[in-house]
Biopython code that builds the backbone (N, CA, C, O; Angstrom):
import numpy as np
from Bio.PDB.StructureBuilder import StructureBuilder

atoms = [
    (1, "MET", "N", (-5.076, -1.814, 23.963)),
    (1, "MET", "CA", (-4.407, -2.765, 23.424)),
    (1, "MET", "C", (-2.830, -2.660, 24.110)),
    (1, "MET", "O", (-2.257, -1.680, 24.586)),
    (2, "ALA", "N", (-2.376, -4.071, 23.960)),
    (2, "ALA", "CA", (-1.143, -4.563, 25.176)),
    (2, "ALA", "C", (0.447, -4.016, 23.858)),
    (2, "ALA", "O", (0.542, -4.364, 22.681)),
    (3, "GLU", "N", (1.042, -3.475, 24.334)),
    (3, "GLU", "CA", (2.392, -3.039, 24.153)),
    (3, "GLU", "C", (3.306, -4.367, 23.941)),
    (3, "GLU", "O", (3.573, -4.887, 25.024)),
    (4, "SER", "N", (3.798, -4.978, 22.935)),
    (4, "SER", "CA", (5.048, -5.711, 22.825)),
    (4, "SER", "C", (6.195, -5.167, 22.755)),
    (4, "SER", "O", (6.154, -3.978, 22.440)),
    (5, "ASN", "N", (7.422, -5.691, 22.971)),
    (5, "ASN", "CA", (8.477, -5.674, 23.289)),
    (5, "ASN", "C", (9.541, -6.353, 22.051)),
    (5, "ASN", "O", (10.559, -7.025, 22.218)),
    (6, "LEU", "N", (8.843, -5.871, 20.684)),
    (6, "LEU", "CA", (9.143, -6.799, 19.584)),
    (6, "LEU", "C", (9.853, -5.913, 18.788)),
    (6, "LEU", "O", (9.237, -4.976, 18.279)),
    (7, "TYR", "N", (11.330, -6.077, 18.543)),
    (7, "TYR", "CA", (12.158, -5.490, 18.240)),
    (7, "TYR", "C", (13.034, -5.984, 16.797)),
    (7, "TYR", "O", (13.804, -6.943, 16.860)),
    (8, "ILE", "N", (12.847, -5.310, 15.660)),
    (8, "ILE", "CA", (13.635, -6.187, 14.332)),
    (8, "ILE", "C", (14.513, -5.081, 14.049)),
    (8, "ILE", "O", (14.312, -3.882, 13.852)),
    (9, "ASP", "N", (15.983, -6.117, 14.097)),
    (9, "ASP", "CA", (16.774, -5.333, 13.682)),
    (9, "ASP", "C", (17.335, -5.818, 11.909)),
    (9, "ASP", "O", (17.748, -6.933, 11.592)),
    (10, "LEU", "N", (17.169, -4.507, 10.903)),
    (10, "LEU", "CA", (17.758, -4.810, 9.900)),
    (10, "LEU", "C", (18.981, -4.383, 9.731)),
    (10, "LEU", "O", (19.332, -3.245, 10.046)),
    (11, "ASP", "N", (19.786, -5.305, 9.188)),
    (11, "ASP", "CA", (20.924, -4.887, 8.886)),
    (11, "ASP", "C", (21.281, -4.568, 7.329)),
    (11, "ASP", "O", (21.461, -5.388, 6.430)),
    (12, "GLU", "N", (21.328, -3.275, 7.268)),
    (12, "GLU", "CA", (21.350, -2.303, 6.114)),
    (12, "GLU", "C", (22.490, -3.236, 4.723)),
    (12, "GLU", "O", (22.038, -3.478, 3.604)),
    (13, "SER", "N", (23.511, -3.503, 5.023)),
    (13, "SER", "CA", (23.932, -4.476, 4.475)),
    (13, "SER", "C", (23.253, -5.851, 3.624)),
    (13, "SER", "O", (23.746, -6.302, 2.590)),
    (14, "GLU", "N", (22.239, -6.301, 4.179)),
    (14, "GLU", "CA", (21.896, -7.283, 3.571)),
    (14, "GLU", "C", (20.589, -7.057, 2.348)),
    (14, "GLU", "O", (20.020, -7.899, 1.653)),
    (15, "TRP", "N", (20.423, -5.675, 2.427)),
    (15, "TRP", "CA", (19.522, -5.362, 1.238)),
    (15, "TRP", "C", (20.315, -4.213, 0.653)),
    (15, "TRP", "O", (19.671, -3.168, 0.555)),
    (16, "ALA", "N", (21.521, -4.177, 0.260)),
    (16, "ALA", "CA", (22.052, -3.213, -0.409)),
    (16, "ALA", "C", (22.500, -4.696, -2.211)),
    (16, "ALA", "O", (22.664, -5.891, -2.458)),
    (17, "ILE", "N", (22.468, -3.549, -2.751)),
    (17, "ILE", "CA", (22.877, -3.806, -3.854)),
    (17, "ILE", "C", (24.041, -4.112, -4.139)),
    (17, "ILE", "O", (24.717, -3.104, -3.930)),
    (18, "HIS", "N", (24.897, -5.215, -4.625)),
    (18, "HIS", "CA", (25.970, -5.343, -4.989)),
    (18, "HIS", "C", (26.673, -5.306, -5.983)),
    (18, "HIS", "O", (26.647, -6.337, -6.654)),
    (19, "GLY", "N", (27.251, -4.566, -6.312)),
    (19, "GLY", "CA", (28.452, -4.441, -7.968)),
    (19, "GLY", "C", (29.227, -4.010, -7.584)),
    (19, "GLY", "O", (29.762, -4.081, -6.477)),
    (20, "PHE", "N", (29.563, -3.102, -9.066)),
    (20, "PHE", "CA", (30.723, -2.080, -8.752)),
    (20, "PHE", "C", (30.769, -1.231, -10.037)),
    (20, "PHE", "O", (30.296, -1.496, -11.142)),
    (21, "GLY", "N", (31.551, 0.012, -9.567)),
    (21, "GLY", "CA", (31.388, 0.892, -10.686)),
    (21, "GLY", "C", (30.445, 1.437, -10.706)),
    (21, "GLY", "O", (29.505, 1.013, -10.035)),
    (22, "LYS", "N", (30.295, 2.779, -11.607)),
    (22, "LYS", "CA", (29.318, 3.627, -11.794)),
    (22, "LYS", "C", (28.015, 3.074, -11.698)),
    (22, "LYS", "O", (27.873, 1.937, -12.148)),
    (23, "THR", "N", (26.709, 3.843, -11.035)),
    (23, "THR", "CA", (25.434, 3.132, -11.275)),
    (23, "THR", "C", (24.709, 4.205, -11.983)),
    (23, "THR", "O", (24.772, 5.433, -11.915)),
    (24, "ILE", "N", (23.895, 3.259, -12.789)),
    (24, "ILE", "CA", (22.905, 4.211, -13.560)),
    (24, "ILE", "C", (22.377, 5.449, -13.057)),
    (24, "ILE", "O", (22.223, 6.465, -13.735)),
    (25, "ARG", "N", (22.114, 5.323, -11.871)),
    (25, "ARG", "CA", (20.923, 6.390, -11.128)),
    (25, "ARG", "C", (22.388, 7.600, -11.072)),
    (25, "ARG", "O", (22.342, 8.694, -11.634)),
    (26, "LYS", "N", (23.372, 7.193, -10.430)),
    (26, "LYS", "CA", (24.747, 8.630, -10.085)),
    (26, "LYS", "C", (24.833, 9.198, -11.675)),
    (26, "LYS", "O", (24.934, 10.413, -11.845)),
    (27, "ILE", "N", (24.784, 8.174, -12.971)),
    (27, "ILE", "CA", (25.285, 8.581, -13.904)),
    (27, "ILE", "C", (23.572, 9.802, -14.683)),
    (27, "ILE", "O", (23.582, 11.032, -14.733)),
    (28, "ILE", "N", (22.712, 9.132, -15.016)),
    (28, "ILE", "CA", (21.464, 9.796, -15.676)),
    (28, "ILE", "C", (21.308, 11.098, -14.295)),
    (28, "ILE", "O", (21.056, 12.289, -14.479)),
    (29, "GLY", "N", (21.497, 10.553, -13.229)),
    (29, "GLY", "CA", (21.039, 11.518, -12.068)),
    (29, "GLY", "C", (19.567, 11.778, -12.282)),
    (29, "GLY", "O", (18.910, 10.823, -12.699)),
    (30, "SER", "N", (18.887, 13.033, -12.039)),
    (30, "SER", "CA", (17.620, 13.195, -11.043)),
    (30, "SER", "C", (16.533, 13.419, -12.766)),
    (30, "SER", "O", (15.335, 13.700, -12.742)),
    (31, "SER", "N", (17.053, 13.283, -13.600)),
    (31, "SER", "CA", (16.075, 12.574, -14.965)),
    (31, "SER", "C", (15.646, 11.386, -14.326)),
    (31, "SER", "O", (14.462, 11.328, -14.657)),
    (32, "LEU", "N", (15.909, 10.302, -13.539)),
    (32, "LEU", "CA", (15.283, 8.909, -13.908)),
    (32, "LEU", "C", (13.852, 9.121, -13.490)),
    (32, "LEU", "O", (13.694, 10.089, -12.745)),
    (33, "THR", "N", (13.002, 8.578, -13.736)),
    (33, "THR", "CA", (11.133, 8.873, -13.591)),
    (33, "THR", "C", (11.305, 7.381, -12.221)),
    (33, "THR", "O", (12.325, 6.716, -12.040)),
    (34, "THR", "N", (9.980, 7.233, -11.472)),
    (34, "THR", "CA", (9.505, 6.782, -10.861)),
    (34, "THR", "C", (9.755, 5.136, -11.967)),
    (34, "THR", "O", (10.354, 4.074, -11.794)),
    (35, "GLN", "N", (8.912, 5.738, -13.090)),
    (35, "GLN", "CA", (8.813, 4.409, -14.343)),
    (35, "GLN", "C", (9.862, 3.772, -14.673)),
    (35, "GLN", "O", (9.776, 2.719, -15.304)),
    (36, "ASP", "N", (11.393, 4.459, -14.191)),
    (36, "ASP", "CA", (12.142, 4.384, -14.628)),
    (36, "ASP", "C", (13.396, 3.156, -13.690)),
    (36, "ASP", "O", (14.146, 2.261, -14.078)),
    (37, "PHE", "N", (13.055, 3.769, -12.313)),
    (37, "PHE", "CA", (12.997, 3.457, -11.636)),
    (37, "PHE", "C", (12.508, 1.478, -11.519)),
    (37, "PHE", "O", (13.087, 0.515, -11.016)),
    (38, "LYS", "N", (11.324, 1.620, -12.194)),
    (38, "LYS", "CA", (10.670, 0.149, -12.067)),
    (38, "LYS", "C", (11.298, -0.837, -12.785)),
    (38, "LYS", "O", (11.389, -1.986, -12.354)),
    (39, "SER", "N", (11.861, -0.387, -14.142)),
    (39, "SER", "CA", (12.174, -0.660, -15.562)),
    (39, "SER", "C", (13.568, -1.058, -15.165)),
    (39, "SER", "O", (13.918, -2.079, -15.758)),
    (40, "LEU", "N", (14.544, -0.531, -14.283)),
    (40, "LEU", "CA", (15.894, -0.926, -13.816)),
    (40, "LEU", "C", (15.411, -2.265, -13.267)),
    (40, "LEU", "O", (15.596, -3.281, -13.937)),
    (41, "GLN", "N", (14.672, -2.332, -11.825)),
    (41, "GLN", "CA", (14.677, -2.973, -11.269)),
    (41, "GLN", "C", (13.635, -3.893, -11.700)),
    (41, "GLN", "O", (13.338, -4.643, -10.770)),
    (42, "LYS", "N", (13.102, -4.074, -12.543)),
    (42, "LYS", "CA", (12.430, -5.540, -13.476)),
    (42, "LYS", "C", (14.061, -6.431, -14.069)),
    (42, "LYS", "O", (14.381, -7.616, -13.966)),
    (43, "LEU", "N", (14.766, -5.303, -14.653)),
    (43, "LEU", "CA", (15.805, -5.979, -15.393)),
    (43, "LEU", "C", (16.979, -6.129, -14.616)),
    (43, "LEU", "O", (17.995, -6.639, -15.088)),
    (44, "GLY", "N", (16.894, -5.691, -13.386)),
    (44, "GLY", "CA", (17.765, -5.975, -12.083)),
    (44, "GLY", "C", (19.098, -5.381, -12.992)),
    (44, "GLY", "O", (19.952, -6.224, -13.270)),
    (45, "VAL", "N", (19.264, -4.335, -13.346)),
    (45, "VAL", "CA", (20.241, -3.459, -13.843)),
    (45, "VAL", "C", (20.391, -2.271, -12.720)),
    (45, "VAL", "O", (19.372, -1.676, -12.366)),
    (46, "PHE", "N", (21.656, -1.932, -12.167)),
    (46, "PHE", "CA", (21.883, -1.088, -11.470)),
    (46, "PHE", "C", (23.316, -0.747, -11.757)),
    (46, "PHE", "O", (23.692, 0.307, -11.243)),
    (47, "TYR", "N", (24.003, -1.264, -12.311)),
    (47, "TYR", "CA", (25.457, -0.377, -12.855)),
    (47, "TYR", "C", (25.527, -0.225, -13.967)),
    (47, "TYR", "O", (24.620, -0.732, -14.627)),
    (48, "THR", "N", (26.628, 0.540, -14.710)),
    (48, "THR", "CA", (26.686, 0.525, -15.770)),
    (48, "THR", "C", (27.671, -0.744, -16.871)),
    (48, "THR", "O", (27.813, -0.756, -18.094)),
    (49, "TYR", "N", (28.232, -1.746, -15.741)),
    (49, "TYR", "CA", (29.350, -2.547, -16.341)),
    (49, "TYR", "C", (28.059, -4.021, -16.879)),
    (49, "TYR", "O", (28.407, -4.890, -17.678)),
    (50, "GLN", "N", (26.888, -3.994, -16.350)),
    (50, "GLN", "CA", (26.174, -4.865, -16.488)),
    (50, "GLN", "C", (25.541, -4.645, -18.122)),
    (50, "GLN", "O", (25.137, -5.567, -18.830)),
    (51, "LEU", "N", (25.560, -3.729, -18.361)),
    (51, "LEU", "CA", (25.546, -3.343, -20.066)),
    (51, "LEU", "C", (26.871, -2.842, -20.943)),
    (51, "LEU", "O", (26.789, -2.006, -21.843)),
    (52, "ILE", "N", (28.129, -3.507, -20.521)),
    (52, "ILE", "CA", (29.063, -3.372, -21.763)),
    (52, "ILE", "C", (29.710, -4.417, -21.806)),
    (52, "ILE", "O", (29.787, -5.195, -20.856)),
    (53, "ASN", "N", (30.299, -4.590, -22.983)),
    (53, "ASN", "CA", (31.034, -6.212, -23.096)),
    (53, "ASN", "C", (32.324, -5.998, -22.195)),
    (53, "ASN", "O", (32.775, -5.055, -21.544)),
    (54, "LEU", "N", (32.784, -7.561, -22.508)),
    (54, "LEU", "CA", (33.284, -8.091, -21.732)),
    (54, "LEU", "C", (34.903, -7.285, -21.488)),
    (54, "LEU", "O", (35.493, -6.972, -20.454)),
    (55, "GLU", "N", (35.271, -7.134, -22.967)),
    (55, "GLU", "CA", (36.433, -5.892, -23.216)),
    (55, "GLU", "C", (36.416, -4.523, -22.914)),
    (55, "GLU", "O", (37.349, -3.773, -23.200)),
    (56, "ASP", "N", (35.177, -4.096, -22.230)),
    (56, "ASP", "CA", (35.014, -2.670, -21.776)),
    (56, "ASP", "C", (34.753, -2.038, -22.777)),
    (56, "ASP", "O", (34.553, -0.863, -22.468)),
    (57, "SER", "N", (34.584, -2.324, -24.504)),
    (57, "SER", "CA", (34.684, -1.304, -25.383)),
    (57, "SER", "C", (33.461, -1.242, -25.935)),
    (57, "SER", "O", (33.347, -0.641, -27.004)),
    (58, "GLU", "N", (32.405, -1.799, -25.369)),
    (58, "GLU", "CA", (31.343, -1.387, -26.356)),
    (58, "GLU", "C", (30.010, -1.896, -25.313)),
    (58, "GLU", "O", (30.152, -2.840, -24.536)),
    (59, "MET", "N", (28.686, -1.104, -25.433)),
    (59, "MET", "CA", (27.826, -1.229, -24.848)),
    (59, "MET", "C", (26.801, -2.177, -25.857)),
    (59, "MET", "O", (26.751, -2.293, -27.081)),
    (60, "ILE", "N", (26.176, -2.667, -24.972)),
    (60, "ILE", "CA", (25.392, -3.757, -25.394)),
    (60, "ILE", "C", (24.034, -3.208, -26.099)),
    (60, "ILE", "O", (23.916, -1.993, -25.942)),
    (61, "THR", "N", (23.127, -3.725, -26.735)),
    (61, "THR", "CA", (22.087, -3.106, -27.510)),
    (61, "THR", "C", (20.895, -3.589, -26.271)),
    (61, "THR", "O", (20.851, -4.551, -25.504)),
    (62, "TRP", "N", (19.932, -2.345, -26.523)),
    (62, "TRP", "CA", (18.583, -2.769, -25.773)),
    (62, "TRP", "C", (17.841, -4.115, -26.109)),
    (62, "TRP", "O", (17.116, -4.694, -25.300)),
    (63, "LYS", "N", (18.074, -4.509, -27.259)),
    (63, "LYS", "CA", (17.492, -5.813, -27.832)),
    (63, "LYS", "C", (18.649, -6.630, -27.346)),
    (63, "LYS", "O", (18.151, -7.286, -26.431)),
    (64, "GLN", "N", (19.817, -6.937, -27.433)),
    (64, "GLN", "CA", (20.755, -7.975, -26.341)),
    (64, "GLN", "C", (20.760, -8.192, -24.852)),
    (64, "GLN", "O", (21.072, -9.253, -24.312)),
    (65, "MET", "N", (20.282, -6.783, -24.069)),
    (65, "MET", "CA", (20.049, -6.337, -22.918)),
    (65, "MET", "C", (18.772, -7.846, -22.642)),
    (65, "MET", "O", (18.963, -8.632, -21.715)),
    (66, "LYS", "N", (17.648, -7.987, -23.535)),
    (66, "LYS", "CA", (16.521, -7.927, -23.060)),
    (66, "LYS", "C", (16.387, -9.746, -23.147)),
    (66, "LYS", "O", (15.810, -10.617, -22.494)),
    (67, "VAL", "N", (17.287, -9.691, -24.358)),
    (67, "VAL", "CA", (17.343, -11.512, -24.758)),
    (67, "VAL", "C", (18.109, -12.079, -23.620)),
    (67, "VAL", "O", (17.634, -13.119, -23.166)),
    (68, "LEU", "N", (19.398, -11.542, -22.947)),
    (68, "LEU", "CA", (19.700, -11.764, -22.158)),
    (68, "LEU", "C", (19.245, -12.439, -20.969)),
    (68, "LEU", "O", (19.554, -13.505, -20.437)),
    (69, "ARG", "N", (18.524, -11.633, -20.734)),
    (69, "ARG", "CA", (17.240, -11.516, -19.335)),
    (69, "ARG", "C", (16.077, -12.088, -19.899)),
    (69, "ARG", "O", (15.040, -11.563, -19.492)),
    (70, "ASN", "N", (15.913, -13.164, -20.854)),
    (70, "ASN", "CA", (14.931, -13.737, -21.216)),
    (70, "ASN", "C", (13.884, -13.132, -21.469)),
    (70, "ASN", "O", (12.963, -13.721, -20.903)),
    (71, "MET", "N", (13.394, -11.934, -22.229)),
    (71, "MET", "CA", (12.709, -11.001, -22.197)),
    (71, "MET", "C", (11.878, -10.915, -23.436)),
    (71, "MET", "O", (12.129, -11.857, -24.187)),
    (72, "SER", "N", (11.166, -10.270, -23.798)),
    (72, "SER", "CA", (10.837, -10.204, -25.238)),
    (72, "SER", "C", (11.497, -8.688, -25.449)),
    (72, "SER", "O", (11.587, -7.838, -24.563)),
    (73, "SER", "N", (11.905, -8.559, -26.731)),
    (73, "SER", "CA", (12.606, -7.679, -27.404)),
    (73, "SER", "C", (12.075, -6.704, -28.128)),
    (73, "SER", "O", (12.746, -5.837, -28.687)),
    (74, "LYS", "N", (10.315, -6.823, -28.175)),
    (74, "LYS", "CA", (9.954, -6.393, -29.419)),
    (74, "LYS", "C", (9.436, -4.515, -28.860)),
    (74, "LYS", "O", (9.185, -3.568, -29.605)),
    (75, "ASP", "N", (9.433, -4.552, -27.381)),
    (75, "ASP", "CA", (8.720, -3.016, -26.829)),
    (75, "ASP", "C", (9.714, -2.372, -27.126)),
    (75, "ASP", "O", (10.789, -2.896, -27.418)),
    (76, "ARG", "N", (9.532, -1.319, -27.098)),
    (76, "ARG", "CA", (10.782, 0.138, -27.456)),
    (76, "ARG", "C", (11.852, 0.882, -26.713)),
    (76, "ARG", "O", (11.767, 1.485, -25.643)),
    (77, "LYS", "N", (12.339, 0.801, -27.091)),
    (77, "LYS", "CA", (13.931, 1.010, -25.837)),
    (77, "LYS", "C", (13.827, 2.135, -24.589)),
    (77, "LYS", "O", (13.660, 3.292, -24.974)),
    (78, "ALA", "N", (13.872, 2.016, -23.778)),
    (78, "ALA", "CA", (13.577, 2.548, -22.340)),
    (78, "ALA", "C", (14.134, 3.790, -22.672)),
    (78, "ALA", "O", (15.235, 3.891, -23.213)),
    (79, "LYS", "N", (13.277, 4.930, -22.311)),
    (79, "LYS", "CA", (14.370, 6.471, -22.381)),
    (79, "LYS", "C", (15.303, 6.171, -21.374)),
    (79, "LYS", "O", (16.318, 6.812, -21.645)),
    (80, "TRP", "N", (15.445, 5.611, -20.494)),
    (80, "TRP", "CA", (16.831, 5.786, -19.228)),
    (80, "TRP", "C", (17.592, 5.081, -20.409)),
    (80, "TRP", "O", (17.261, 5.897, -21.269)),
    (81, "PHE", "N", (18.350, 4.190, -21.079)),
    (81, "PHE", "CA", (18.523, 3.523, -22.017)),
    (81, "PHE", "C", (19.310, 4.627, -23.081)),
    (81, "PHE", "O", (20.506, 4.760, -23.343)),
    (82, "GLN", "N", (18.065, 5.373, -23.585)),
    (82, "GLN", "CA", (18.573, 6.126, -24.639)),
    (82, "GLN", "C", (19.254, 7.213, -23.961)),
    (82, "GLN", "O", (20.134, 7.746, -24.637)),
    (83, "SER", "N", (19.066, 7.680, -22.781)),
    (83, "SER", "CA", (19.902, 8.767, -21.696)),
    (83, "SER", "C", (21.211, 8.095, -21.931)),
    (83, "SER", "O", (22.012, 8.805, -22.539)),
    (84, "LEU", "N", (21.763, 6.534, -21.501)),
    (84, "LEU", "CA", (22.516, 6.261, -21.221)),
    (84, "LEU", "C", (23.737, 6.280, -22.628)),
    (84, "LEU", "O", (24.915, 6.606, -22.777)),
    (85, "GLU", "N", (22.631, 5.722, -23.469)),
    (85, "GLU", "CA", (23.392, 5.815, -24.791)),
    (85, "GLU", "C", (24.163, 7.220, -24.863)),
    (85, "GLU", "O", (25.366, 7.376, -24.649)),
    (86, "ASN", "N", (23.218, 8.228, -25.212)),
    (86, "ASN", "CA", (23.807, 9.267, -24.743)),
    (86, "ASN", "C", (25.485, 10.016, -24.194)),
    (86, "ASN", "O", (26.388, 10.770, -24.556)),
    (87, "ILE", "N", (24.988, 9.069, -23.001)),
    (87, "ILE", "CA", (25.725, 9.587, -22.334)),
    (87, "ILE", "C", (27.342, 8.685, -22.359)),
    (87, "ILE", "O", (28.411, 9.279, -22.221)),
    (88, "LEU", "N", (27.267, 7.669, -22.496)),
    (88, "LEU", "CA", (28.705, 6.503, -22.821)),
    (88, "LEU", "C", (29.101, 6.534, -24.311)),
    (88, "LEU", "O", (30.262, 6.610, -24.712)),
    (89, "LEU", "N", (28.168, 6.476, -24.962)),
    (89, "LEU", "CA", (28.811, 6.223, -26.582)),
    (89, "LEU", "C", (29.060, 7.302, -27.352)),
    (89, "LEU", "O", (28.413, 8.343, -27.461)),
    (90, "VAL", "N", (30.611, 6.767, -28.164)),
    (90, "VAL", "CA", (30.563, 7.724, -28.966)),
    (90, "VAL", "C", (29.821, 7.755, -30.134)),
    (90, "VAL", "O", (29.706, 8.840, -30.702)),
    (91, "ASP", "N", (29.261, 6.704, -30.630)),
    (91, "ASP", "CA", (28.374, 6.467, -32.412)),
    (91, "ASP", "C", (27.551, 5.845, -31.632)),
    (91, "ASP", "O", (28.104, 5.282, -30.688)),
    (92, "PRO", "N", (26.142, 5.722, -31.704)),
    (92, "PRO", "CA", (25.366, 4.532, -30.890)),
    (92, "PRO", "C", (25.193, 3.627, -31.900)),
    (92, "PRO", "O", (24.673, 2.556, -31.588)),
    (93, "LEU", "N", (25.586, 3.855, -33.321)),
    (93, "LEU", "CA", (25.705, 2.676, -34.343)),
    (93, "LEU", "C", (26.595, 1.654, -34.140)),
    (93, "LEU", "O", (26.373, 0.461, -34.343)),
    (94, "LYS", "N", (28.064, 2.372, -33.553)),
    (94, "LYS", "CA", (29.104, 1.205, -33.871)),
    (94, "LYS", "C", (29.455, 0.855, -32.587)),
    (94, "LYS", "O", (30.480, 0.219, -32.340)),
    (95, "ARG", "N", (28.303, 1.402, -31.360)),
    (95, "ARG", "CA", (28.281, 1.268, -29.923)),
    (95, "ARG", "C", (29.404, 1.294, -28.942)),
    (95, "ARG", "O", (29.324, 0.953, -27.762)),
    (96, "ASP", "N", (30.726, 1.850, -29.721)),
    (96, "ASP", "CA", (31.879, 2.390, -28.696)),
    (96, "ASP", "C", (31.748, 3.097, -27.721)),
    (96, "ASP", "O", (31.218, 4.203, -27.822)),
    (97, "LEU", "N", (32.178, 2.642, -26.621)),
    (97, "LEU", "CA", (32.375, 3.875, -25.469)),
    (97, "LEU", "C", (32.927, 5.039, -25.860)),
    (97, "LEU", "O", (33.422, 5.201, -26.975)),
    (98, "GLN", "N", (32.868, 6.007, -24.872)),
    (98, "GLN", "CA", (33.729, 7.144, -24.881)),
    (98, "GLN", "C", (34.939, 6.934, -23.946)),
    (98, "GLN", "O", (34.765, 6.362, -22.870)),
    (99, "GLU", "N", (36.047, 7.334, -24.281)),
    (99, "GLU", "CA", (36.941, 6.378, -23.629)),
    (99, "GLU", "C", (37.029, 6.875, -22.195)),
    (99, "GLU", "O", (37.764, 6.243, -21.436)),
    (100, "GLU", "N", (36.350, 7.958, -21.722)),
    (100, "GLU", "CA", (36.070, 7.547, -20.172)),
    (100, "GLU", "C", (35.058, 6.925, -19.337)),
    (100, "GLU", "O", (34.949, 7.254, -18.155)),
    (101, "TRP", "N", (34.352, 6.098, -19.840)),
    (101, "TRP", "CA", (33.910, 4.684, -19.319)),
    (101, "TRP", "C", (34.639, 3.355, -19.297)),
    (101, "TRP", "O", (34.089, 2.357, -18.832)),
]
sb = StructureBuilder()
sb.init_structure("model")
sb.init_model(0)
sb.init_chain("A")
sb.init_seg("    ")
for serial, (resi, resn, name, xyz) in enumerate(atoms, 1):
    if name == "N":
        sb.init_residue(resn, " ", resi, " ")
    sb.init_atom(name, np.array(xyz, "f"), 0.0, 1.0, " ", f" {name:<3s}", serial, name[0])
structure = sb.get_structure()
């Protein structure tokens, strides 16, 4: 078999996910599963700012997020989303964020 001198240079910046703020992965940490990563990727959600209203005061609901992405909201809430709610929210019913977020 002949050896080719083919070289492919991959610029990591072209593969980076651009955004700002804390990543969901950083907040939830090691409890994220492969299934969670697939769910996040499918939804295109990587940063907490993507789940917070424009006033930075409330986290959107699971249903709101699914509707914003033109997806069915009939399925149950993902475990990673529940974990984020437990970490970020003062009260899950009011959706108010803790001061630090």
